[in-house]
C-alpha atoms as one frame of an Amber mdcrd trajectory, in Angstrom:
protein
 -58.773  72.805 -77.760 -57.800  73.731 -81.306 -56.822  77.334 -82.061 -56.498
  79.438 -85.178 -52.934  79.817 -86.458 -53.264  83.615 -86.536 -51.827  84.479
 -83.131 -48.953  81.967 -83.275 -47.910  83.213 -86.731 -48.198  86.915 -85.835
 -45.872  86.232 -82.884 -43.517  84.211 -85.087 -43.286  87.024 -87.650 -42.555
  89.573 -84.914 -40.074  87.260 -83.180 -38.246  86.190 -86.365 -38.872  82.474
 -86.009 -41.201  80.045 -87.800 -43.873  77.604 -86.645 -43.705  74.144 -88.188
 -46.650  72.607 -89.981 -46.202  68.860 -89.748 -48.583  66.795 -91.854 -50.372
  63.901 -90.200 -51.309  60.592 -91.799 -52.621  58.558 -88.872 -52.842  58.307
 -85.078 -49.107  57.609 -84.648 -48.173  60.693 -86.662 -50.483  63.016 -84.739
 -49.440  61.615 -81.351 -45.696  61.875 -82.110 -45.980  65.480 -83.297 -48.195
  66.640 -80.414 -45.956  65.040 -77.759 -42.825  66.591 -79.278 -44.398  70.059
 -79.532 -45.434  69.776 -75.874 -41.974  68.569 -74.819 -40.353  71.513 -76.624
 -43.031  74.019 -75.576 -43.594  74.994 -79.197 -46.802  76.019 -80.935 -47.591
  73.581 -83.744 -49.753  73.229 -86.848 -51.033  69.788 -87.850 -51.485  69.692
 -91.622 -53.971  67.431 -93.375 -53.944  67.010 -97.146 -57.156  66.032 -98.929
 -55.694  62.575 -99.614 -54.783  62.086 -95.950 -58.274  63.300 -95.016 -59.800
  60.562 -97.142 -57.363  57.959 -95.802 -58.246  58.832 -92.189 -61.987  58.383
 -92.873 -62.959  62.024 -93.284 -62.383  65.361 -91.601 -64.775  64.759 -88.689
 -62.818  61.638 -87.704 -59.605  63.687 -87.688 -61.089  66.514 -85.594 -62.388
  63.977 -83.063 -59.038  62.195 -82.899 -56.929  65.349 -82.526 -59.244  66.994
 -79.970 -59.334  63.734 -78.004 -55.534  63.534 -78.072 -55.052  67.116 -76.894
 -57.210  66.269 -73.875 -55.917  62.720 -73.345 -52.224  63.639 -73.614 -52.623
  66.868 -71.608 -51.297  69.062 -74.427 -51.015  72.708 -73.323 -49.225  74.283
 -76.322 -51.307  76.005 -79.048 -52.371  73.507 -81.737 -53.945  74.459 -85.073
 -55.525  71.810 -87.311 -55.036  72.956 -90.885 -56.229  71.785 -94.301 -53.206
  71.640 -96.609 -53.642  72.572-100.301 -57.391  72.600 -99.978 -59.757  72.959
-102.904 -62.675  75.366-102.611 -65.079  72.487-101.791 -62.804  70.867 -99.222
 -62.118  74.179 -97.475 -65.851  74.313 -96.696 -65.906  70.640 -95.635 -63.107
  71.290 -93.115 -64.739  74.450 -91.796 -67.907  72.423 -91.224 -66.000  69.529
 -89.581 -64.329  71.806 -87.014 -60.830  72.495 -88.373 -59.309  75.667 -86.900
 -57.444  76.682 -90.058 -57.710  76.064 -93.803 -55.633  76.614 -96.884 -57.419
  77.481-100.071 -55.114  76.705-102.964 -56.558  78.787-105.777 -53.218  79.055
-107.559 -54.512  77.121-110.595 -57.455  79.497-111.142 -57.156  82.696-113.189
 -56.155  85.452-110.737 -59.647  87.073-110.802 -61.342  83.839-109.816 -58.686
  83.113-107.171 -59.407  86.578-105.704 -63.214  86.133-105.739 -63.112  82.726
-104.036 -60.458  83.849-101.523 -62.547  86.930-100.590 -65.538  84.740 -99.890
 -63.501  82.382 -97.693 -61.921  85.334 -95.826 -65.409  86.445 -94.781 -66.437
  82.945 -93.647 -63.182  82.329 -91.729 -63.290  85.756 -90.052 -66.824  85.113
 -88.890 -65.830  81.748 -87.375 -62.430  82.849 -86.014 -60.402  80.551 -88.258
 -57.113  81.271 -90.013 -56.869  81.139 -93.804 -53.840  80.471 -95.995 -53.805
  81.421 -99.675 -51.325  80.527-102.412 -49.851  82.427-105.343 -47.692  80.623
-107.911 -47.959  76.855-107.619 -45.395  75.034-105.490 -43.303  72.543-107.460
 -43.141  68.795-107.153 -46.046  66.484-106.506 -48.503  66.473-103.636 -51.564
  64.240-103.811 -51.380  64.167-107.597 -51.079  67.956-107.980 -47.844  68.574
-109.879 -46.135  71.971-110.111 -42.729  72.924-111.470 -41.337  75.137-108.719
 -42.734  78.382-110.075 -41.811  81.777-108.754 -44.719  83.959-107.656 -45.323
  87.504-108.877 -44.838  89.855-105.870 -47.643  92.166-107.145 -50.095  89.238
-107.298 -48.983  88.267-103.783 -49.801  91.770-102.557 -53.260  91.562-104.197
 -54.097  88.284-102.431 -52.536  89.400 -99.118 -54.671  92.543 -99.287 -57.865
  90.464 -99.229 -57.382  89.788 -95.518 -55.973  86.259 -95.516 -53.963  85.243
 -92.423 -50.895  83.902 -94.240 -49.599  83.606 -97.759 -47.806  80.748 -99.480
 -45.748  82.018-102.383 -43.699  79.906-104.762 -40.004  80.855-104.584 -38.565
  77.817-106.352 -39.492  75.414-103.533 -40.972  72.005-104.336 -42.795  69.194
-102.540 -41.050  65.879-101.983 -37.349  65.205-102.462 -35.321  67.916-104.167
 -33.638  66.901-107.442 -29.845  67.035-107.832 -30.066  70.042-110.168 -32.319
  72.148-107.897 -31.364  75.818-108.120 -32.265  76.698-104.516 -34.689  79.273
-103.135 -35.057  82.616-104.892 -34.330  85.066-102.058 -34.575  88.166-104.279
 -38.191  87.319-105.029 -38.862  86.419-101.383 -37.499  89.815-100.281 -39.775
  91.596-102.802 -42.811  89.550-101.716 -42.038  90.350 -98.069 -41.755  94.038
 -98.897 -45.052  94.030-100.847 -46.940  92.071 -98.159 -45.744  93.943 -95.051
 -46.768  92.205 -91.819 -48.289  89.184 -93.576 -46.735  85.916 -92.308 -45.316
  84.016 -95.306 -45.410  80.242 -95.718 -42.701  77.991 -97.117 -44.024  74.737
 -98.558 -41.771  71.779 -99.302 -39.578  72.210 -96.209 -37.979  68.772 -96.602
 -34.448  68.881 -97.947 -33.971  72.650 -97.938 -30.542  73.269 -96.334 -30.578
  74.777 -92.825 -28.863  78.022 -93.896 -31.550  78.604 -96.565 -34.285  77.943
 -93.988 -32.736  80.506 -91.620 -32.393  83.079 -94.392 -36.029  82.524 -95.451
 -37.150  83.094 -91.828 -35.114  86.322 -91.694 -37.017  87.480 -94.808 -40.490
  86.986 -93.296 -41.257  83.261 -93.554 -43.220  82.402 -90.396 -44.625  78.948
 -91.234 -42.708  76.038 -92.748 -44.357  72.828 -93.947 -42.717  69.457 -93.367
 -44.149  66.145 -94.546 -41.777  64.041 -96.669 -38.989  64.158 -94.076 -41.201
  62.592 -91.388 -42.325  59.926 -93.861 -38.734  59.076 -94.809 -37.550  58.829
 -91.185 -40.600  56.728 -90.233 -40.011  54.368 -93.158 -36.278  53.987 -92.424
 -36.892  53.153 -88.734 -39.648  50.656 -89.587 -37.429  49.022 -92.206 -34.599
  48.750 -89.650 -36.882  47.052 -87.109 -38.093  44.448 -89.609 -34.707  43.853
 -91.219 -33.268  43.194 -87.752 -35.956  40.492 -87.381 -37.429  42.151 -84.299
 -40.995  41.501 -85.487 -40.206  37.773 -85.159 -38.992  38.007 -81.552 -41.604
  37.444 -78.844 -44.574  39.748 -79.401 -42.561  41.955 -81.766 -45.329  41.673
 -84.360 -47.707  43.664 -82.124 -48.440  46.853 -84.115 -47.662  48.967 -81.066
 -44.161  47.477 -80.990 -43.782  47.379 -84.757 -44.613  51.087 -85.143 -42.754
  52.339 -82.052 -39.344  52.905 -83.739 -41.053  54.848 -86.541 -42.854  57.015
 -83.992 -39.557  57.785 -82.227 -38.032  58.669 -85.618 -40.852  61.136 -86.323
 -40.318  62.701 -82.888 -36.593  63.107 -83.599 -37.322  64.760 -86.973 -39.910
  67.127 -85.473 -37.543  67.990 -82.599 -34.784  68.863 -85.072 -37.135  71.051
 -87.149 -38.562  72.901 -84.141 -35.003  73.742 -83.077 -34.065  74.870 -86.589
 -37.217  76.988 -86.967 -36.621  78.662 -83.571 -40.097  77.980 -82.135 -38.960
  75.994 -79.059 -40.088  77.674 -75.839 -42.416  80.062 -77.699 -45.709  78.465
 -76.619
């Protein structure tokens, strides 16, 4: 059964650790992440971008698959299914399809419109017992065609959005999606500290978790980050393992071309990445 991310993130904030949001792209992704979370007794958030939602044949397909897996694999840890960087329209589509958590990314709207739309979604999510993530200051890099330059959020604007009753807040602190460039300046901890101060108990979200050094991740958690998003890193490890399998000619040996065999090394690579992140974030044994 899917749960809202509210309780797991409240506990994470109080316990000074973070819950990982790992984005899913297909059955293999979801299965690898769920099995690893169960093995490590960690709560987990499965993230779905709008592009991945389309690729997996719509949000209802994803809800059916994930709920079926939780039952079929005997998963006992808390699992939230979360729309990542959702538009206003898609937030409603996911609510209707049975997601347990949504992100409304209103960061590109004027602040007044972002507030109005967020308020409306707060009411709907509260009524249905879902968690809601909001964003202030767009996150850099590219995700599903949305490009941002690693902006730094205004702590006062963060406090305004946090005050609307959202469950968690994503604030830009110089983080970006995808691979970090050579000249990346790092996370802005002064701003993060101010945002944390302004937002009180609100769990903060760090997008673009791939490639941020471990010491920065730990410092961000100490300053109130309770949810960290990882996507690119799983994709890179999956691709490298799949490449290795094919380059070694294993797909040409016996039934090595069977997709279950062909994708198995990639699945193991995702598990290893998720395991490493859960340990780094400190959520192992917290389920």
